[in-house]
N, CA and C of each residue as an Amber inpcrd file, in Angstrom:
protein
   471
   0.7990000  -1.0480000   0.0380000  -0.0100000   0.2890000  -0.0910000
   1.0240000   1.4050000   0.0310000   0.4810000   2.1090000  -1.0650000
   1.3060000   3.3860000  -0.9890000   0.6930000   4.5310000   0.1460000
   1.7450000   4.9450000   0.9530000   1.5220000   5.7490000   1.9970000
   1.4930000   7.2880000   1.3530000   0.6540000   8.0060000   1.5760000
   0.3610000   9.4880000   0.7750000   0.8440000  10.3240000   2.2820000
   1.0560000  11.5540000   1.5990000   1.5770000  12.6440000   2.4010000
   0.8330000  13.7590000   2.0000000   0.7440000  14.9810000   2.8640000
  -0.3370000  16.1970000   2.5910000   0.0250000  16.4840000   1.2770000
   1.0650000  16.3850000   0.6540000   1.4670000  16.8850000  -0.9050000
   0.9000000  15.7390000  -1.6250000   0.9090000  14.5170000  -1.4700000
   0.2580000  13.5140000  -2.4910000  -1.1260000  13.6840000  -2.4510000
  -1.8760000  13.9540000  -1.1830000  -3.2460000  13.8500000  -0.7240000
  -3.7790000  15.3590000  -1.7100000  -3.2460000  16.1320000  -1.7030000
  -3.7840000  17.3380000  -2.4600000  -3.6110000  17.1550000  -3.8180000
  -2.6250000  16.6890000  -4.1910000  -2.5480000  16.4460000  -5.8250000
  -3.6670000  15.3990000  -6.1290000  -3.5410000  14.5020000  -5.4760000
  -4.9150000  13.3750000  -5.4040000  -6.4470000  13.6880000  -5.3680000
  -6.3830000  14.8120000  -4.8420000  -7.7790000  15.4420000  -4.6480000
  -7.8440000  16.3860000  -5.8700000  -6.8380000  17.3380000  -6.5730000
  -7.0700000  17.9320000  -7.5210000  -7.1650000  17.4270000  -8.7970000
  -6.5200000  16.2000000  -9.2320000  -6.1750000  15.6570000 -10.3990000
  -7.4320000  15.0990000 -11.0830000  -8.2570000  14.4450000 -10.1400000
  -9.4810000  13.7900000 -10.7370000 -10.4250000  15.0880000 -11.4380000
 -10.7620000  16.1350000 -10.9380000 -11.5640000  16.9420000 -11.5020000
 -11.2730000  17.6450000 -12.8690000  -9.7970000  17.9180000 -12.9240000
  -9.3380000  18.5680000 -14.0190000  -7.8090000  18.5650000 -14.2190000
  -7.4570000  17.3590000 -14.6830000  -6.0040000  17.0890000 -14.8280000
  -5.2720000  17.9310000 -15.9380000  -5.9500000  18.3180000 -17.0340000
  -5.4740000  19.0300000 -17.9260000  -5.1560000  20.5110000 -17.3080000
  -6.0080000  21.1090000 -16.6040000  -5.8330000  22.2060000 -16.1630000
  -5.1090000  22.7470000 -14.7280000  -4.9650000  21.3080000 -14.1370000
  -4.1540000  21.6510000 -13.1290000  -2.7710000  21.5520000 -13.2400000
  -2.1530000  22.5200000 -12.4700000  -0.6250000  22.6800000 -12.8360000
   0.0430000  22.3880000 -11.5660000   1.4380000  22.0700000 -11.4290000
   2.1150000  21.6500000 -10.3330000   2.4860000  22.8250000  -9.5600000
   2.7050000  24.1010000 -10.0150000   2.3470000  25.3780000  -9.1240000
   1.1870000  25.5470000  -8.2140000  -0.0450000  25.4190000  -8.9140000
  -1.3870000  25.5930000  -8.3950000  -1.3100000  24.5000000  -7.1530000
  -1.1090000  23.2740000  -7.1760000  -1.0500000  22.4520000  -6.0600000
   0.1080000  22.8470000  -4.9550000   1.2210000  23.0360000  -5.5580000
   2.2050000  23.5170000  -4.6410000   1.7240000  24.5100000  -3.6810000
   1.1880000  25.5610000  -4.2960000   0.6040000  26.5890000  -3.6580000
  -0.4080000  26.2210000  -2.3270000  -1.1460000  25.4600000  -2.6130000
  -2.1060000  24.8510000  -1.8190000  -1.4660000  24.2290000  -0.5890000
  -0.4240000  23.7100000  -0.5520000   0.4340000  22.9020000   0.4750000
   1.3860000  23.8720000   0.9510000   1.4090000  24.9140000   0.3440000
   2.8070000  25.8510000   0.9230000   4.1540000  25.0350000   0.5790000
   4.4150000  24.7070000  -0.4850000   5.7420000  24.1460000  -0.8480000
   6.1810000  24.7080000  -2.1590000   7.5960000  24.3720000  -2.5660000
   7.7660000  24.7450000  -4.0970000   7.4550000  23.6570000  -5.0760000
   7.0520000  23.8310000  -6.4920000   6.5360000  22.9790000  -7.2800000
   7.5840000  21.9470000  -7.3920000   8.7390000  22.0330000  -6.9340000
   9.5730000  21.0100000  -7.6010000   9.2840000  19.7710000  -6.2980000
   8.7350000  20.1020000  -5.1660000   8.3310000  18.9310000  -4.2900000
   7.3210000  18.1930000  -4.6940000   6.5770000  18.4550000  -5.6900000
   5.2320000  17.7320000  -6.0510000   5.7420000  16.4210000  -7.0240000
   5.3530000  15.4290000  -6.6260000   6.1350000  14.0610000  -7.1190000
   4.8970000  13.5180000  -7.9840000   4.6060000  13.8150000  -8.9310000
   3.4220000  13.1230000  -9.5270000   4.1670000  12.0750000 -10.5690000
   5.5050000  12.1320000 -10.9180000   6.0550000  10.8730000 -11.5440000
   6.2100000   9.8320000 -10.4140000   6.2550000   9.9930000  -9.1970000
   6.2260000   9.0110000  -8.1610000   5.1150000   8.2330000  -7.8750000
   3.8760000   8.9010000  -7.8590000   2.5100000   8.5820000  -7.9310000
   2.1870000   7.6800000  -9.2020000   2.6200000   8.1180000 -10.3710000
   2.4390000   7.5480000 -11.4710000   3.2860000   6.1720000 -11.8130000
   4.4910000   6.0550000 -11.2760000   5.2330000   4.8640000 -11.3630000
   4.9030000   3.6500000 -10.2470000   4.4500000   4.2360000  -9.0790000
   3.9370000   3.3330000  -8.2480000   2.5870000   2.6480000  -8.3710000
   1.7620000   3.2860000  -9.5210000   0.5370000   2.9740000  -9.7110000
  -0.4690000   3.3080000  -9.2560000  -0.3580000   4.5140000  -8.2460000
  -1.3440000   5.1860000  -7.8330000  -2.3680000   6.0010000  -8.6990000
  -1.6400000   6.5790000  -9.5910000  -2.0890000   7.3130000 -10.5090000
  -2.1110000   6.4600000 -11.7890000  -3.2350000   5.4810000 -12.3550000
  -3.1870000   4.6570000 -13.2590000  -3.2000000   5.1020000 -14.9370000
  -3.5610000   6.6120000 -14.8640000  -3.5720000   7.1830000 -16.0350000
  -4.5290000   8.2080000 -16.1330000  -4.7330000   9.0410000 -17.4710000
  -5.4900000  10.0770000 -17.5100000  -6.6140000   9.8160000 -18.5380000
  -7.9300000  10.3600000 -18.5270000  -8.5920000   9.9990000 -19.4620000
  -9.5870000  11.2230000 -19.7130000 -10.0200000  11.0680000 -20.9110000
 -10.8770000  12.2290000 -21.4910000 -12.3910000  12.0420000 -21.3070000
 -13.2540000  12.7540000 -20.7040000 -14.6960000  12.5660000 -20.5230000
 -15.1800000  13.3410000 -21.8130000 -15.9180000  12.6360000 -22.4760000
 -16.8910000  12.9910000 -23.6370000 -18.1460000  13.0030000 -23.1950000
 -18.9200000  14.3090000 -23.4320000 -20.5630000  14.2090000 -23.3040000
 -21.0280000  13.7380000 -24.5670000 -21.5590000  12.4530000 -24.6740000
 -21.9310000  11.7480000 -25.7360000 -23.4640000  12.2150000 -26.0260000
 -24.2050000  12.8370000 -25.0450000 -25.4100000  13.6410000 -25.3590000
 -25.1210000  14.8370000 -26.0210000 -24.3390000  15.5100000 -26.0680000
 -24.0980000  16.8330000 -26.9280000 -23.9030000  16.2550000 -28.3890000
 -23.5030000  15.0780000 -28.6570000 -23.3910000  14.7580000 -30.0410000
 -24.4230000  13.6200000 -30.1910000 -25.5690000  13.8530000 -29.5220000
 -26.8140000  13.2210000 -29.9170000 -26.7980000  11.6350000 -29.7490000
 -25.9020000  11.1360000 -28.9010000 -26.0380000   9.7920000 -28.2290000
 -26.8190000   9.4740000 -26.7590000 -27.0400000   8.1710000 -26.5180000
 -27.5430000   8.2430000 -25.3370000 -26.5980000   7.3700000 -24.7330000
 -26.4150000   7.5170000 -23.3950000 -25.7670000   6.8880000 -22.6490000
 -26.5610000   5.7630000 -21.8560000 -26.1050000   4.5480000 -21.6690000
 -27.0520000   3.5880000 -21.1870000 -26.5990000   2.8840000 -20.2020000
 -27.1990000   2.4740000 -19.0590000 -26.4180000   1.9280000 -17.7880000
 -27.3370000   0.4160000 -17.6980000 -26.6920000  -0.4930000 -17.8740000
 -26.9410000  -2.2750000 -17.6990000 -26.6400000  -2.5140000 -16.3330000
 -27.6530000  -2.6690000 -15.4690000 -27.2410000  -3.2830000 -14.3490000
 -27.4610000  -4.8180000 -14.5780000 -26.4430000  -5.7110000 -14.3820000
 -26.4990000  -7.0850000 -14.4020000 -26.2660000  -8.0570000 -13.4080000
 -26.5690000  -9.3340000 -13.5030000 -25.9000000 -10.4300000 -12.5360000
 -25.1280000 -11.4120000 -13.3760000 -24.1430000 -11.7940000 -12.7970000
 -23.2740000 -13.0140000 -13.4950000 -22.7150000 -13.5040000 -12.4260000
 -22.1050000 -15.0690000 -12.8510000 -21.5500000 -15.7890000 -11.7250000
 -20.3220000 -15.3720000 -11.2610000 -19.8210000 -15.1740000  -9.9540000
 -18.7290000 -14.7720000  -9.3930000 -17.2360000 -15.2620000 -10.0800000
 -17.5160000 -16.4660000 -10.6070000 -16.3170000 -17.1050000 -11.2360000
 -15.9980000 -16.6850000 -12.7230000 -16.9420000 -15.8340000 -13.0660000
 -16.6350000 -15.4070000 -14.4780000 -16.4810000 -14.0270000 -14.9120000
 -16.1910000 -13.2030000 -13.5020000 -16.0480000 -11.7190000 -13.6290000
 -15.2210000 -11.1940000 -14.7400000 -13.5210000 -11.8480000 -14.4650000
 -12.8170000 -11.1740000 -15.0250000 -13.0170000 -11.4830000 -16.8160000
 -13.2330000 -12.7900000 -17.2060000 -13.6220000 -13.0100000 -18.5770000
 -14.9460000 -12.2990000 -19.2110000 -15.7720000 -12.0290000 -18.2930000
 -17.0950000 -11.7300000 -18.9310000 -16.7250000 -10.0410000 -19.0700000
 -15.8520000  -9.2820000 -18.3250000 -15.6870000  -8.1540000 -18.2910000
 -14.8830000  -7.7420000 -19.7660000 -13.9570000  -8.9130000 -19.7780000
 -13.1760000  -8.5170000 -20.9680000 -13.8760000  -8.7360000 -22.4610000
 -14.7810000  -9.9570000 -22.3830000 -15.5610000  -9.8710000 -23.5320000
 -16.3400000  -8.7160000 -23.8560000 -17.1520000  -8.3200000 -22.7050000
 -18.2390000  -7.3680000 -22.9010000 -17.5790000  -6.0160000 -23.5560000
 -16.1930000  -5.9240000 -22.8700000 -15.5240000  -4.7640000 -23.4340000
 -15.2560000  -4.8690000 -24.8060000 -15.3030000  -5.5820000 -25.4830000
 -15.0100000  -5.7780000 -26.9360000 -16.2170000  -5.4220000 -27.7030000
 -17.5000000  -5.3020000 -27.0950000 -18.4890000  -4.7850000 -28.0000000
 -18.3900000  -3.2500000 -28.2960000 -18.4570000  -2.9910000 -29.5470000
 -18.2890000  -1.5380000 -30.0590000 -18.9480000  -0.3310000 -29.1530000
 -20.1220000  -0.6140000 -28.4630000 -20.8000000   0.3220000 -27.9100000
 -20.5570000   0.4740000 -26.5060000 -19.7780000  -0.5360000 -25.7950000
 -19.6410000  -0.5030000 -24.5740000 -18.2320000   0.3390000 -24.0460000
 -18.5960000   1.3070000 -23.1020000 -17.3590000   2.1780000 -22.7330000
 -17.0020000   1.9550000 -21.4610000 -17.4790000   1.5250000 -20.6240000
 -17.0290000   1.1440000 -19.2260000 -18.0430000  -0.2270000 -18.6290000
 -17.2240000  -1.0730000 -17.6310000 -17.6600000  -2.3480000 -16.8840000
 -17.1630000  -1.7020000 -15.6470000 -17.9270000  -2.2490000 -14.6130000
 -17.7070000  -2.1540000 -13.5520000 -18.1280000  -3.6310000 -12.6390000
 -17.3130000  -4.0110000 -11.8760000 -17.4000000  -5.5380000 -11.2320000
 -17.7550000  -5.0290000  -9.5080000 -18.8920000  -5.3880000  -9.3630000
 -19.2200000  -5.2320000  -7.6610000 -19.1020000  -6.3990000  -7.0170000
 -18.3440000  -6.5960000  -5.9270000 -18.2790000  -7.9060000  -5.1960000
 -18.8910000  -8.2120000  -4.2170000 -20.3620000  -7.4110000  -4.0350000
 -21.4560000  -7.5380000  -2.9330000 -22.7490000  -7.1650000  -3.6860000
 -23.7070000  -7.8800000  -3.3100000 -25.2610000  -7.8540000  -3.9050000
 -25.4070000  -8.8350000  -5.1490000 -26.4180000  -8.6710000  -5.1370000
 -27.0610000  -9.8150000  -6.5150000 -26.7380000  -8.9170000  -7.8370000
 -26.3940000  -7.6490000  -7.8290000 -26.6110000  -6.9840000  -9.2000000
 -24.9870000  -6.6350000  -9.4340000 -24.0940000  -7.5060000  -9.6500000
 -22.5890000  -7.5150000  -9.5560000 -22.0470000  -7.0220000 -10.5370000
 -22.6390000  -6.7320000 -11.6860000 -21.7290000  -6.4130000 -13.1790000
 -22.5100000  -4.9250000 -13.7080000 -22.2310000  -3.9060000 -13.9520000
 -22.6690000  -2.7400000 -14.6030000 -21.7620000  -2.5400000 -15.8120000
 -22.3820000  -2.1920000 -16.9230000 -22.1960000  -1.8850000 -18.1450000
 -22.5860000  -0.6000000 -18.6900000 -21.7040000   0.2140000 -18.8640000
 -22.0730000   1.4020000 -19.7120000 -21.8940000   1.7000000 -21.0390000
 -22.8690000   1.5030000 -21.8340000 -22.7330000   1.5660000 -23.4390000
 -23.2620000   3.1030000 -24.1150000 -22.8030000   3.1970000 -25.1030000
 -23.2380000   4.4280000 -25.7560000 -24.3240000   4.1070000 -27.1250000
 -25.5360000   4.5270000 -27.0300000 -26.3660000   4.1990000 -28.0650000
 -26.6840000   5.2870000 -28.9850000 -26.8720000   5.0260000 -30.3210000
 -27.2550000   6.1790000 -31.0830000 -28.5830000   6.0860000 -31.7310000
 -29.5000000   5.5680000 -31.1670000 -30.8520000   5.4980000 -31.3570000
 -31.6280000   4.7880000 -30.2080000 -33.0620000   5.0790000 -30.0330000
 -33.8400000   4.7420000 -29.1830000 -33.7790000   2.9980000 -29.2000000
 -33.4130000   2.3720000 -30.2390000 -33.7940000   0.9420000 -30.1860000
 -32.4730000   0.0310000 -29.9490000 -31.5030000   0.9210000 -29.8490000
 -30.1070000   0.2490000 -29.7760000 -30.3520000  -0.4470000 -28.4690000
 -30.4060000   0.0940000 -27.3170000 -30.1370000  -0.5920000 -26.0280000
 -30.6590000  -2.0620000 -26.2010000 -31.7630000  -2.2030000 -26.7680000
 -32.2250000  -3.5880000 -26.8550000 -31.4850000  -4.4330000 -27.4710000
 -30.6040000  -4.2500000 -28.6990000 -29.7730000  -4.9230000 -29.3420000
 -28.5420000  -5.2540000 -28.3090000 -27.9990000  -3.9770000 -27.6980000
 -26.8990000  -4.2580000 -26.7280000 -27.1940000  -5.4740000 -25.6330000
 -28.4760000  -5.2590000 -25.0250000 -28.9550000  -6.3860000 -24.2650000
 -28.9760000  -7.6450000 -24.6590000 -29.3340000  -7.8700000 -25.7720000
 -29.2950000  -9.0880000 -26.4680000 -27.9060000  -9.7240000 -26.6250000
 -26.8480000  -8.7270000 -26.6740000 -25.4500000  -9.0760000 -26.9550000
 -25.0720000  -9.7030000 -25.7380000 -25.3960000  -8.6650000 -24.5870000
 -25.1260000  -9.1610000 -23.2730000 -25.7950000 -10.6220000 -22.9090000
 -26.9030000 -10.7740000 -23.2280000 -27.5910000 -12.0050000 -22.8640000
 -26.3910000 -13.1390000 -23.4540000 -25.7850000 -12.8060000 -24.7290000
 -25.3710000 -13.8710000 -25.1540000 -23.9610000 -14.3420000 -24.5610000
 -23.7750000 -13.6550000 -23.4890000 -22.3990000 -13.6680000 -22.7880000
 -22.9240000 -14.3880000 -21.3050000 -23.9550000 -14.9020000 -21.1400000
 -24.9100000 -15.4980000 -20.0510000 -24.8760000 -14.2180000 -19.2470000
 -25.1140000 -12.9720000 -19.3100000 -25.2000000 -12.3300000 -18.4890000
 -26.7370000 -12.0190000 -18.1350000 -27.3480000 -11.9280000 -16.8510000
 -28.6750000 -11.5360000 -16.9260000 -28.8100000 -10.2220000 -16.4140000
 -29.5160000  -9.6110000 -17.4740000 -29.7590000  -7.7110000 -17.5410000
 -30.9070000  -7.8090000 -16.3270000 -30.6120000  -7.2050000 -15.3180000
 -31.8960000  -6.9490000 -14.4010000 -32.5190000  -5.6520000 -14.4930000
 -31.8780000  -4.5880000 -15.1290000 -32.2780000  -3.0190000 -15.3350000
 -31.3390000  -2.3980000 -16.3520000 -32.0690000  -1.6500000 -16.9420000
 -31.5370000  -0.6800000 -18.3460000 -32.2960000   0.5940000 -17.8570000
 -31.1820000   1.6130000 -17.6980000 -31.9320000   3.0140000 -17.6720000
 -30.6930000   3.9510000 -18.3320000 -31.1230000   5.1990000 -18.7050000
 -30.5190000   6.0710000 -19.3010000 -29.8960000   6.9180000 -18.5730000
 -28.7420000   7.0260000 -18.8430000 -28.1190000   7.9700000 -17.8910000
 -28.0430000   9.4020000 -18.4140000 -28.7820000  10.3910000 -17.4120000
 -28.9340000  11.5490000 -17.6220000 -28.1660000  12.4300000 -17.6380000
 -27.2600000  12.4460000 -16.4260000 -25.8490000  13.2220000 -16.4200000
 -25.1570000  12.6320000 -15.3270000 -23.7080000  12.8350000 -15.2080000
 -22.8500000  12.2390000 -14.3860000 -21.8600000  13.4370000 -13.8720000
 -21.7640000  13.2430000 -12.5990000 -20.8210000  14.5550000 -11.8350000
 -19.7990000  13.9930000 -11.4720000 -18.7030000  14.4250000 -11.5920000
 -17.3250000  14.4010000 -10.9870000 -17.2240000  15.3170000  -9.7640000
 -16.7230000  14.4720000  -8.5420000 -16.7320000  15.2780000  -7.2910000
 -15.5670000  14.8160000  -6.8190000 -15.0120000  15.7510000  -5.8720000
 -13.6820000  15.7000000  -5.4380000 -13.8320000  14.7810000  -4.2210000
 -12.9700000  13.6710000  -4.1650000 -12.9210000  12.8020000  -2.6680000
 -11.8370000  13.4860000  -1.7060000 -12.2740000  13.9160000  -0.7250000
 -11.8130000  14.9800000   0.0570000 -11.3350000  14.0150000   1.4440000
 -10.9820000  12.5950000   1.3300000 -10.6120000  11.6090000   2.4590000
  -9.2710000  11.3690000   2.5840000  -8.2010000  11.9550000   1.5350000
  -7.0320000  11.4870000   1.6480000  -6.3740000  12.0760000   3.2190000
  -5.6670000  10.9680000   4.0120000  -4.8720000  11.4510000   5.0060000
  -5.7740000  11.6720000   6.2550000  -7.2780000  11.1420000   6.0660000
  -8.0850000  11.2630000   7.1070000  -7.8820000   9.7810000   7.6950000
  -8.3700000   9.6310000   8.5140000  -8.8180000   8.0490000   9.3900000
 -10.1830000   7.9080000   9.1140000 -10.3580000   6.5920000   8.9820000
 -11.5880000   6.0100000   8.4790000 -12.5590000   6.5880000   9.6160000
 -12.4050000   6.7640000  10.8220000 -13.2290000   6.9930000  11.9490000
 -13.7090000   8.5600000  11.6180000 -12.7040000   9.2570000  11.3960000
 -12.8870000  10.7720000  11.0570000 -13.8960000  10.9180000  10.0020000
 -13.5260000   9.9880000   8.8150000 -14.6550000  10.1310000   7.7260000
 -15.9320000  10.1110000   8.1180000 -16.2020000   8.8890000   8.8740000
 -17.4780000   8.5560000   9.3270000 -17.9880000   9.4480000  10.1060000
 -17.3660000  10.2520000  10.9920000 -18.0850000  11.2410000  11.9620000
 -18.3930000  12.4460000  10.9900000 -18.2980000  12.7380000  10.0680000
 -18.2160000  14.0030000   9.3240000 -19.8380000  13.9620000   8.9280000
 -20.4020000  15.1360000   9.3650000 -21.8660000  15.2790000   8.9570000
 -22.1360000  15.3330000   7.4980000
């Protein structure tokens, strides 16, 4: 496990919201250190920062974002996720290790009828689709819990 300090915590708090606009001097100013103290390369090489992604507003392009809430057998998690990821409309999969709806798939549809076709494709992988819903919007929020204890996090209102 990677141990973070106040500098790492501030960087990890700022980056997810806008990595492209975030600068090392901005983060350094927040924790009152010189920019050379910011060790983003250390966070990247240790695997804490896995990469950077571009978020696309598919709705502005006329597409529909669709969430499929599914159930799969636990022994098939990784192989199913890889297979589903090869479908051209799928942009994200999520494996949940608790509850009965253990697999989430986000796909992009270009018309109202395409979610049914995607659902058929998922059924071909022995996936039981429990619910299908259109994603209206998604907002990224800052995680502010770096450096705090679990007890302190739970005590906040």
